[in-house]
PyMOL Python script that loads the backbone (N, CA, C, O; Angstrom):
from pymol import cmd

cmd.read_pdbstr("""\
ATOM      1  N   MET A   1     -31.442-104.089 -82.811  1.00  0.00           N
ATOM      2  CA  MET A   1     -30.238-103.282 -82.794  1.00  0.00           C
ATOM      3  C   MET A   1     -30.539-101.939 -82.140  1.00  0.00           C
ATOM      4  O   MET A   1     -31.638-101.405 -82.283  1.00  0.00           O
ATOM      5  N   SER A   2     -29.567-101.400 -81.427  1.00  0.00           N
ATOM      6  CA  SER A   2     -29.739-100.157 -80.682  1.00  0.00           C
ATOM      7  C   SER A   2     -29.589 -98.948 -81.591  1.00  0.00           C
ATOM      8  O   SER A   2     -28.929 -99.005 -82.629  1.00  0.00           O
ATOM      9  N   ASP A   3     -30.220 -97.845 -81.176  1.00  0.00           N
ATOM     10  CA  ASP A   3     -30.075 -96.588 -81.907  1.00  0.00           C
ATOM     11  C   ASP A   3     -28.865 -95.798 -81.449  1.00  0.00           C
ATOM     12  O   ASP A   3     -28.588 -94.722 -81.979  1.00  0.00           O
ATOM     13  N   ARG A   4     -28.152 -96.311 -80.486  1.00  0.00           N
ATOM     14  CA  ARG A   4     -26.969 -95.607 -79.975  1.00  0.00           C
ATOM     15  C   ARG A   4     -25.833 -95.689 -80.977  1.00  0.00           C
ATOM     16  O   ARG A   4     -25.680 -96.694 -81.671  1.00  0.00           O
ATOM     17  N   PRO A   5     -25.029 -94.623 -81.053  1.00  0.00           N
ATOM     18  CA  PRO A   5     -23.906 -94.642 -81.994  1.00  0.00           C
ATOM     19  C   PRO A   5     -22.849 -95.668 -81.584  1.00  0.00           C
ATOM     20  O   PRO A   5     -22.701 -95.991 -80.406  1.00  0.00           O
ATOM     21  N   THR A   6     -22.139 -96.156 -82.550  1.00  0.00           N
ATOM     22  CA  THR A   6     -21.032 -97.077 -82.292  1.00  0.00           C
ATOM     23  C   THR A   6     -19.734 -96.433 -82.767  1.00  0.00           C
ATOM     24  O   THR A   6     -19.735 -95.531 -83.605  1.00  0.00           O
ATOM     25  N   LEU A   7     -18.649 -96.912 -82.220  1.00  0.00           N
ATOM     26  CA  LEU A   7     -17.325 -96.444 -82.622  1.00  0.00           C
ATOM     27  C   LEU A   7     -16.327 -97.552 -82.363  1.00  0.00           C
ATOM     28  O   LEU A   7     -16.631 -98.533 -81.684  1.00  0.00           O
ATOM     29  N   ASN A   8     -15.151 -97.388 -82.901  1.00  0.00           N
ATOM     30  CA  ASN A   8     -14.082 -98.359 -82.680  1.00  0.00           C
ATOM     31  C   ASN A   8     -13.258 -97.913 -81.482  1.00  0.00           C
ATOM     32  O   ASN A   8     -12.940 -96.732 -81.343  1.00  0.00           O
ATOM     33  N   CYS A   9     -12.919 -98.849 -80.630  1.00  0.00           N
ATOM     34  CA  CYS A   9     -12.032 -98.577 -79.510  1.00  0.00           C
ATOM     35  C   CYS A   9     -10.721 -98.041 -80.088  1.00  0.00           C
ATOM     36  O   CYS A   9     -10.167 -98.649 -81.004  1.00  0.00           O
ATOM     37  N   PRO A  10     -10.213 -96.920 -79.576  1.00  0.00           N
ATOM     38  CA  PRO A  10      -8.977 -96.358 -80.127  1.00  0.00           C
ATOM     39  C   PRO A  10      -7.766 -97.280 -79.980  1.00  0.00           C
ATOM     40  O   PRO A  10      -6.794 -97.142 -80.722  1.00  0.00           O
ATOM     41  N   THR A  11      -7.814 -98.211 -79.037  1.00  0.00           N
ATOM     42  CA  THR A  11      -6.665 -99.085 -78.801  1.00  0.00           C
ATOM     43  C   THR A  11      -6.737-100.376 -79.601  1.00  0.00           C
ATOM     44  O   THR A  11      -5.797-100.707 -80.323  1.00  0.00           O
ATOM     45  N   CYS A  12      -7.847-101.114 -79.482  1.00  0.00           N
ATOM     46  CA  CYS A  12      -7.921-102.436 -80.123  1.00  0.00           C
ATOM     47  C   CYS A  12      -8.834-102.480 -81.348  1.00  0.00           C
ATOM     48  O   CYS A  12      -8.899-103.495 -82.041  1.00  0.00           O
ATOM     49  N   GLN A  13      -9.529-101.391 -81.610  1.00  0.00           N
ATOM     50  CA  GLN A  13     -10.431-101.260 -82.762  1.00  0.00           C
ATOM     51  C   GLN A  13     -11.717-102.083 -82.658  1.00  0.00           C
ATOM     52  O   GLN A  13     -12.460-102.182 -83.635  1.00  0.00           O
ATOM     53  N   LYS A  14     -11.992-102.671 -81.495  1.00  0.00           N
ATOM     54  CA  LYS A  14     -13.246-103.402 -81.297  1.00  0.00           C
ATOM     55  C   LYS A  14     -14.408-102.408 -81.413  1.00  0.00           C
ATOM     56  O   LYS A  14     -14.311-101.283 -80.922  1.00  0.00           O
ATOM     57  N   ILE A  15     -15.489-102.812 -82.049  1.00  0.00           N
ATOM     58  CA  ILE A  15     -16.649-101.941 -82.186  1.00  0.00           C
ATOM     59  C   ILE A  15     -17.403-101.940 -80.860  1.00  0.00           C
ATOM     60  O   ILE A  15     -17.757-102.992 -80.327  1.00  0.00           O
ATOM     61  N   ILE A  16     -17.643-100.732 -80.339  1.00  0.00           N
ATOM     62  CA  ILE A  16     -18.359-100.591 -79.080  1.00  0.00           C
ATOM     63  C   ILE A  16     -19.517 -99.618 -79.249  1.00  0.00           C
ATOM     64  O   ILE A  16     -19.539 -98.806 -80.174  1.00  0.00           O
ATOM     65  N   GLU A  17     -20.463 -99.717 -78.351  1.00  0.00           N
ATOM     66  CA  GLU A  17     -21.619 -98.829 -78.352  1.00  0.00           C
ATOM     67  C   GLU A  17     -21.321 -97.661 -77.413  1.00  0.00           C
ATOM     68  O   GLU A  17     -20.852 -97.867 -76.293  1.00  0.00           O
ATOM     69  N   TRP A  18     -21.590 -96.441 -77.864  1.00  0.00           N
ATOM     70  CA  TRP A  18     -21.406 -95.258 -77.022  1.00  0.00           C
ATOM     71  C   TRP A  18     -22.643 -95.154 -76.126  1.00  0.00           C
ATOM     72  O   TRP A  18     -23.710 -94.731 -76.569  1.00  0.00           O
ATOM     73  N   SER A  19     -22.483 -95.541 -74.879  1.00  0.00           N
ATOM     74  CA  SER A  19     -23.620 -95.514 -73.964  1.00  0.00           C
ATOM     75  C   SER A  19     -23.146 -95.236 -72.551  1.00  0.00           C
ATOM     76  O   SER A  19     -21.983 -95.479 -72.229  1.00  0.00           O
ATOM     77  N   PRO A  20     -24.028 -94.730 -71.705  1.00  0.00           N
ATOM     78  CA  PRO A  20     -23.659 -94.460 -70.315  1.00  0.00           C
ATOM     79  C   PRO A  20     -23.228 -95.721 -69.559  1.00  0.00           C
ATOM     80  O   PRO A  20     -22.476 -95.636 -68.588  1.00  0.00           O
ATOM     81  N   GLU A  21     -23.697 -96.871 -69.995  1.00  0.00           N
ATOM     82  CA  GLU A  21     -23.321 -98.124 -69.345  1.00  0.00           C
ATOM     83  C   GLU A  21     -21.842 -98.473 -69.563  1.00  0.00           C
ATOM     84  O   GLU A  21     -21.249 -99.193 -68.760  1.00  0.00           O
ATOM     85  N   ASN A  22     -21.260 -97.967 -70.633  1.00  0.00           N
ATOM     86  CA  ASN A  22     -19.838 -98.227 -70.907  1.00  0.00           C
ATOM     87  C   ASN A  22     -19.019 -97.168 -70.198  1.00  0.00           C
ATOM     88  O   ASN A  22     -18.804 -96.080 -70.731  1.00  0.00           O
ATOM     89  N   ARG A  23     -18.564 -97.484 -69.000  1.00  0.00           N
ATOM     90  CA  ARG A  23     -17.852 -96.489 -68.191  1.00  0.00           C
ATOM     91  C   ARG A  23     -16.438 -96.210 -68.700  1.00  0.00           C
ATOM     92  O   ARG A  23     -15.794 -95.275 -68.224  1.00  0.00           O
ATOM     93  N   PHE A  24     -15.946 -96.991 -69.646  1.00  0.00           N
ATOM     94  CA  PHE A  24     -14.602 -96.786 -70.172  1.00  0.00           C
ATOM     95  C   PHE A  24     -14.592 -96.076 -71.517  1.00  0.00           C
ATOM     96  O   PHE A  24     -13.530 -95.884 -72.109  1.00  0.00           O
ATOM     97  N   ARG A  25     -15.767 -95.683 -72.006  1.00  0.00           N
ATOM     98  CA  ARG A  25     -15.826 -95.086 -73.335  1.00  0.00           C
ATOM     99  C   ARG A  25     -14.868 -93.909 -73.451  1.00  0.00           C
ATOM    100  O   ARG A  25     -14.771 -93.150 -72.487  1.00  0.00           O
ATOM    101  N   PRO A  26     -14.182 -93.705 -74.507  1.00  0.00           N
ATOM    102  CA  PRO A  26     -14.339 -94.332 -75.811  1.00  0.00           C
ATOM    103  C   PRO A  26     -13.613 -95.673 -75.943  1.00  0.00           C
ATOM    104  O   PRO A  26     -13.523 -96.216 -77.044  1.00  0.00           O
ATOM    105  N   PHE A  27     -13.100 -96.205 -74.848  1.00  0.00           N
ATOM    106  CA  PHE A  27     -12.403 -97.494 -74.888  1.00  0.00           C
ATOM    107  C   PHE A  27     -13.376 -98.611 -74.569  1.00  0.00           C
ATOM    108  O   PHE A  27     -14.437 -98.377 -73.991  1.00  0.00           O
ATOM    109  N   CYS A  28     -13.012 -99.829 -74.950  1.00  0.00           N
ATOM    110  CA  CYS A  28     -13.897-100.968 -74.698  1.00  0.00           C
ATOM    111  C   CYS A  28     -13.713-101.531 -73.297  1.00  0.00           C
ATOM    112  O   CYS A  28     -14.597-102.215 -72.781  1.00  0.00           O
ATOM    113  N   SER A  29     -12.566-101.248 -72.675  1.00  0.00           N
ATOM    114  CA  SER A  29     -12.281-101.835 -71.364  1.00  0.00           C
ATOM    115  C   SER A  29     -11.260-100.985 -70.621  1.00  0.00           C
ATOM    116  O   SER A  29     -10.642-100.087 -71.192  1.00  0.00           O
ATOM    117  N   GLU A  30     -11.099-101.286 -69.344  1.00  0.00           N
ATOM    118  CA  GLU A  30     -10.082-100.589 -68.560  1.00  0.00           C
ATOM    119  C   GLU A  30      -8.691-100.891 -69.108  1.00  0.00           C
ATOM    120  O   GLU A  30      -7.820-100.021 -69.116  1.00  0.00           O
ATOM    121  N   ARG A  31      -8.486-102.117 -69.563  1.00  0.00           N
ATOM    122  CA  ARG A  31      -7.193-102.510 -70.127  1.00  0.00           C
ATOM    123  C   ARG A  31      -6.804-101.597 -71.289  1.00  0.00           C
ATOM    124  O   ARG A  31      -5.685-101.086 -71.330  1.00  0.00           O
ATOM    125  N   CYS A  32      -7.722-101.393 -72.228  1.00  0.00           N
ATOM    126  CA  CYS A  32      -7.422-100.536 -73.383  1.00  0.00           C
ATOM    127  C   CYS A  32      -7.198 -99.087 -72.949  1.00  0.00           C
ATOM    128  O   CYS A  32      -6.356 -98.387 -73.511  1.00  0.00           O
ATOM    129  N   LYS A  33      -7.959 -98.643 -71.943  1.00  0.00           N
ATOM    130  CA  LYS A  33      -7.785 -97.284 -71.423  1.00  0.00           C
ATOM    131  C   LYS A  33      -6.379 -97.121 -70.834  1.00  0.00           C
ATOM    132  O   LYS A  33      -5.724 -96.107 -71.074  1.00  0.00           O
ATOM    133  N   LEU A  34      -5.915 -98.109 -70.068  1.00  0.00           N
ATOM    134  CA  LEU A  34      -4.596 -98.035 -69.446  1.00  0.00           C
ATOM    135  C   LEU A  34      -3.476 -98.148 -70.471  1.00  0.00           C
ATOM    136  O   LEU A  34      -2.428 -97.521 -70.313  1.00  0.00           O
ATOM    137  N   ILE A  35      -3.682 -98.937 -71.515  1.00  0.00           N
ATOM    138  CA  ILE A  35      -2.684 -99.020 -72.583  1.00  0.00           C
ATOM    139  C   ILE A  35      -2.519 -97.651 -73.223  1.00  0.00           C
ATOM    140  O   ILE A  35      -1.395 -97.214 -73.470  1.00  0.00           O
ATOM    141  N   ASP A  36      -3.631 -96.969 -73.496  1.00  0.00           N
ATOM    142  CA  ASP A  36      -3.573 -95.637 -74.096  1.00  0.00           C
ATOM    143  C   ASP A  36      -2.883 -94.646 -73.164  1.00  0.00           C
ATOM    144  O   ASP A  36      -2.055 -93.851 -73.609  1.00  0.00           O
ATOM    145  N   LEU A  37      -3.218 -94.686 -71.870  1.00  0.00           N
ATOM    146  CA  LEU A  37      -2.576 -93.800 -70.902  1.00  0.00           C
ATOM    147  C   LEU A  37      -1.069 -94.034 -70.878  1.00  0.00           C
ATOM    148  O   LEU A  37      -0.292 -93.082 -70.813  1.00  0.00           O
ATOM    149  N   GLY A  38      -0.659 -95.294 -70.928  1.00  0.00           N
ATOM    150  CA  GLY A  38       0.765 -95.616 -70.959  1.00  0.00           C
ATOM    151  C   GLY A  38       1.463 -95.063 -72.188  1.00  0.00           C
ATOM    152  O   GLY A  38       2.613 -94.631 -72.109  1.00  0.00           O
ATOM    153  N   GLU A  39       0.779 -95.072 -73.321  1.00  0.00           N
ATOM    154  CA  GLU A  39       1.354 -94.501 -74.545  1.00  0.00           C
ATOM    155  C   GLU A  39       1.596 -93.003 -74.388  1.00  0.00           C
ATOM    156  O   GLU A  39       2.629 -92.489 -74.818  1.00  0.00           O
ATOM    157  N   TRP A  40       0.646 -92.306 -73.773  1.00  0.00           N
ATOM    158  CA  TRP A  40       0.835 -90.868 -73.533  1.00  0.00           C
ATOM    159  C   TRP A  40       1.973 -90.635 -72.556  1.00  0.00           C
ATOM    160  O   TRP A  40       2.794 -89.743 -72.766  1.00  0.00           O
ATOM    161  N   ALA A  41       2.033 -91.430 -71.485  1.00  0.00           N
ATOM    162  CA  ALA A  41       3.062 -91.253 -70.455  1.00  0.00           C
ATOM    163  C   ALA A  41       4.464 -91.519 -70.993  1.00  0.00           C
ATOM    164  O   ALA A  41       5.421 -90.871 -70.569  1.00  0.00           O
ATOM    165  N   SER A  42       4.594 -92.463 -71.920  1.00  0.00           N
ATOM    166  CA  SER A  42       5.915 -92.784 -72.484  1.00  0.00           C
ATOM    167  C   SER A  42       6.209 -91.977 -73.748  1.00  0.00           C
ATOM    168  O   SER A  42       7.191 -92.229 -74.445  1.00  0.00           O
ATOM    169  N   GLU A  43       5.343 -91.006 -74.031  1.00  0.00           N
ATOM    170  CA  GLU A  43       5.450 -90.141 -75.204  1.00  0.00           C
ATOM    171  C   GLU A  43       5.321 -90.895 -76.517  1.00  0.00           C
ATOM    172  O   GLU A  43       5.845 -90.462 -77.544  1.00  0.00           O
ATOM    173  N   GLY A  44       4.621 -92.028 -76.482  1.00  0.00           N
ATOM    174  CA  GLY A  44       4.289 -92.740 -77.705  1.00  0.00           C
ATOM    175  C   GLY A  44       3.260 -91.972 -78.519  1.00  0.00           C
ATOM    176  O   GLY A  44       3.250 -92.029 -79.749  1.00  0.00           O
ATOM    177  N   HIS A  45       2.389 -91.247 -77.808  1.00  0.00           N
ATOM    178  CA  HIS A  45       1.435 -90.323 -78.438  1.00  0.00           C
ATOM    179  C   HIS A  45       1.919 -88.920 -78.126  1.00  0.00           C
ATOM    180  O   HIS A  45       2.300 -88.631 -76.992  1.00  0.00           O
ATOM    181  N   LYS A  46       1.907 -88.059 -79.109  1.00  0.00           N
ATOM    182  CA  LYS A  46       2.313 -86.667 -78.905  1.00  0.00           C
ATOM    183  C   LYS A  46       1.397 -85.759 -79.701  1.00  0.00           C
ATOM    184  O   LYS A  46       0.883 -86.136 -80.754  1.00  0.00           O
ATOM    185  N   ILE A  47       1.204 -84.566 -79.186  1.00  0.00           N
ATOM    186  CA  ILE A  47       0.489 -83.546 -79.928  1.00  0.00           C
ATOM    187  C   ILE A  47       1.553 -82.694 -80.615  1.00  0.00           C
ATOM    188  O   ILE A  47       2.423 -82.141 -79.942  1.00  0.00           O
ATOM    189  N   PRO A  48       1.500 -82.576 -81.955  1.00  0.00           N
ATOM    190  CA  PRO A  48       2.540 -81.847 -82.650  1.00  0.00           C
ATOM    191  C   PRO A  48       2.561 -80.366 -82.267  1.00  0.00           C
ATOM    192  O   PRO A  48       1.528 -79.769 -81.963  1.00  0.00           O
ATOM    193  N   GLY A  49       3.748 -79.799 -82.290  1.00  0.00           N
ATOM    194  CA  GLY A  49       3.898 -78.377 -82.010  1.00  0.00           C
ATOM    195  C   GLY A  49       5.091 -78.115 -81.127  1.00  0.00           C
ATOM    196  O   GLY A  49       5.773 -79.039 -80.683  1.00  0.00           O
ATOM    197  N   GLN A  50       5.333 -76.857 -80.880  1.00  0.00           N
ATOM    198  CA  GLN A  50       6.444 -76.442 -80.035  1.00  0.00           C
ATOM    199  C   GLN A  50       6.068 -76.628 -78.564  1.00  0.00           C
ATOM    200  O   GLN A  50       4.902 -76.504 -78.191  1.00  0.00           O
ATOM    201  N   ALA A  51       7.056 -76.922 -77.747  1.00  0.00           N
ATOM    202  CA  ALA A  51       6.829 -77.029 -76.314  1.00  0.00           C
ATOM    203  C   ALA A  51       6.443 -75.656 -75.765  1.00  0.00           C
ATOM    204  O   ALA A  51       6.931 -74.633 -76.246  1.00  0.00           O
ATOM    205  N   VAL A  52       5.583 -75.634 -74.776  1.00  0.00           N
ATOM    206  CA  VAL A  52       5.145 -74.366 -74.193  1.00  0.00           C
ATOM    207  C   VAL A  52       6.290 -73.705 -73.448  1.00  0.00           C
ATOM    208  O   VAL A  52       6.476 -72.493 -73.546  1.00  0.00           O
ATOM    209  N   PHE A  53       7.059 -74.488 -72.704  1.00  0.00           N
ATOM    210  CA  PHE A  53       8.191 -73.959 -71.957  1.00  0.00           C
ATOM    211  C   PHE A  53       9.472 -74.550 -72.507  1.00  0.00           C
ATOM    212  O   PHE A  53       9.566 -75.759 -72.720  1.00  0.00           O
ATOM    213  N   ASP A  54      10.454 -73.700 -72.735  1.00  0.00           N
ATOM    214  CA  ASP A  54      11.766 -74.226 -73.094  1.00  0.00           C
ATOM    215  C   ASP A  54      12.633 -74.198 -71.838  1.00  0.00           C
ATOM    216  O   ASP A  54      12.177 -73.755 -70.783  1.00  0.00           O
ATOM    217  N   ASP A  55      13.867 -74.662 -71.939  1.00  0.00           N
ATOM    218  CA  ASP A  55      14.730 -74.753 -70.758  1.00  0.00           C
ATOM    219  C   ASP A  55      14.967 -73.399 -70.109  1.00  0.00           C
ATOM    220  O   ASP A  55      14.982 -73.295 -68.882  1.00  0.00           O
ATOM    221  N   VAL A  56      15.151 -72.360 -70.915  1.00  0.00           N
ATOM    222  CA  VAL A  56      15.414 -71.034 -70.355  1.00  0.00           C
ATOM    223  C   VAL A  56      14.210 -70.566 -69.542  1.00  0.00           C
ATOM    224  O   VAL A  56      14.360 -70.079 -68.421  1.00  0.00           O
ATOM    225  N   MET A  57      13.034 -70.713 -70.104  1.00  0.00           N
ATOM    226  CA  MET A  57      11.839 -70.279 -69.382  1.00  0.00           C
ATOM    227  C   MET A  57      11.634 -71.098 -68.114  1.00  0.00           C
ATOM    228  O   MET A  57      11.215 -70.557 -67.091  1.00  0.00           O
ATOM    229  N   SER A  58      11.919 -72.379 -68.167  1.00  0.00           N
ATOM    230  CA  SER A  58      11.746 -73.222 -66.990  1.00  0.00           C
ATOM    231  C   SER A  58      12.680 -72.775 -65.870  1.00  0.00           C
ATOM    232  O   SER A  58      12.282 -72.736 -64.706  1.00  0.00           O
ATOM    233  N   GLU A  59      13.930 -72.435 -66.221  1.00  0.00           N
ATOM    234  CA  GLU A  59      14.881 -71.948 -65.224  1.00  0.00           C
ATOM    235  C   GLU A  59      14.399 -70.626 -64.640  1.00  0.00           C
ATOM    236  O   GLU A  59      14.526 -70.395 -63.437  1.00  0.00           O
ATOM    237  N   GLU A  60      13.850 -69.764 -65.479  1.00  0.00           N
ATOM    238  CA  GLU A  60      13.339 -68.485 -64.999  1.00  0.00           C
ATOM    239  C   GLU A  60      12.168 -68.701 -64.049  1.00  0.00           C
ATOM    240  O   GLU A  60      12.036 -67.986 -63.056  1.00  0.00           O
ATOM    241  N   LEU A  61      11.319 -69.678 -64.344  1.00  0.00           N
ATOM    242  CA  LEU A  61      10.197 -69.965 -63.453  1.00  0.00           C
ATOM    243  C   LEU A  61      10.681 -70.477 -62.110  1.00  0.00           C
ATOM    244  O   LEU A  61      10.148 -70.088 -61.071  1.00  0.00           O
ATOM    245  N   GLU A  62      11.676 -71.338 -62.114  1.00  0.00           N
ATOM    246  CA  GLU A  62      12.236 -71.857 -60.860  1.00  0.00           C
ATOM    247  C   GLU A  62      12.844 -70.728 -60.037  1.00  0.00           C
ATOM    248  O   GLU A  62      12.670 -70.680 -58.820  1.00  0.00           O
ATOM    249  N   ALA A  63      13.558 -69.817 -60.703  1.00  0.00           N
ATOM    250  CA  ALA A  63      14.188 -68.689 -59.994  1.00  0.00           C
ATOM    251  C   ALA A  63      13.126 -67.790 -59.392  1.00  0.00           C
ATOM    252  O   ALA A  63      13.309 -67.287 -58.284  1.00  0.00           O
ATOM    253  N   SER A  64      12.011 -67.573 -60.099  1.00  0.00           N
ATOM    254  CA  SER A  64      10.955 -66.694 -59.567  1.00  0.00           C
ATOM    255  C   SER A  64      10.281 -67.326 -58.352  1.00  0.00           C
ATOM    256  O   SER A  64       9.796 -66.602 -57.482  1.00  0.00           O
ATOM    257  N   LYS A  65      10.237 -68.643 -58.270  1.00  0.00           N
ATOM    258  CA  LYS A  65       9.626 -69.309 -57.123  1.00  0.00           C
ATOM    259  C   LYS A  65      10.454 -69.080 -55.858  1.00  0.00           C
ATOM    260  O   LYS A  65       9.900 -68.929 -54.770  1.00  0.00           O
ATOM    261  N   THR A  66      11.774 -69.054 -56.001  1.00  0.00           N
ATOM    262  CA  THR A  66      12.635 -68.887 -54.820  1.00  0.00           C
ATOM    263  C   THR A  66      12.654 -67.452 -54.349  1.00  0.00           C
ATOM    264  O   THR A  66      12.977 -67.206 -53.186  1.00  0.00           O
ATOM    265  N   ARG A  67      12.323 -66.486 -55.199  1.00  0.00           N
ATOM    266  CA  ARG A  67      12.307 -65.085 -54.822  1.00  0.00           C
ATOM    267  C   ARG A  67      11.079 -64.719 -54.003  1.00  0.00           C
ATOM    268  O   ARG A  67      11.092 -63.708 -53.301  1.00  0.00           O
ATOM    269  N   HIS A  68      10.024 -65.512 -54.074  1.00  0.00           N
ATOM    270  CA  HIS A  68       8.756 -65.145 -53.401  1.00  0.00           C
ATOM    271  C   HIS A  68       8.691 -65.664 -52.023  1.00  0.00           C
ATOM    272  O   HIS A  68       7.700 -65.445 -51.327  1.00  0.00           O
TER     273      HIS A  68
END
""", "prot")
cmd.dss("prot")
cmd.show_as("cartoon", "prot")
cmd.util.cbc("prot")
cmd.orient("prot")
């Protein structure tokens, strides 16, 4: 058995070894990595908190771009 740490793939929970040979770490495969990316893109995963920009600030930023 290896001395390298193991962890569960965040997507499928398969136990994987944390090693340089695993180019998809912390995922077990490219498939699991892409599933996770899709969850973030569709807002299935979110970081709790207030949005950095609200609609008013976004409009102000757009207006400042046209002035320069």
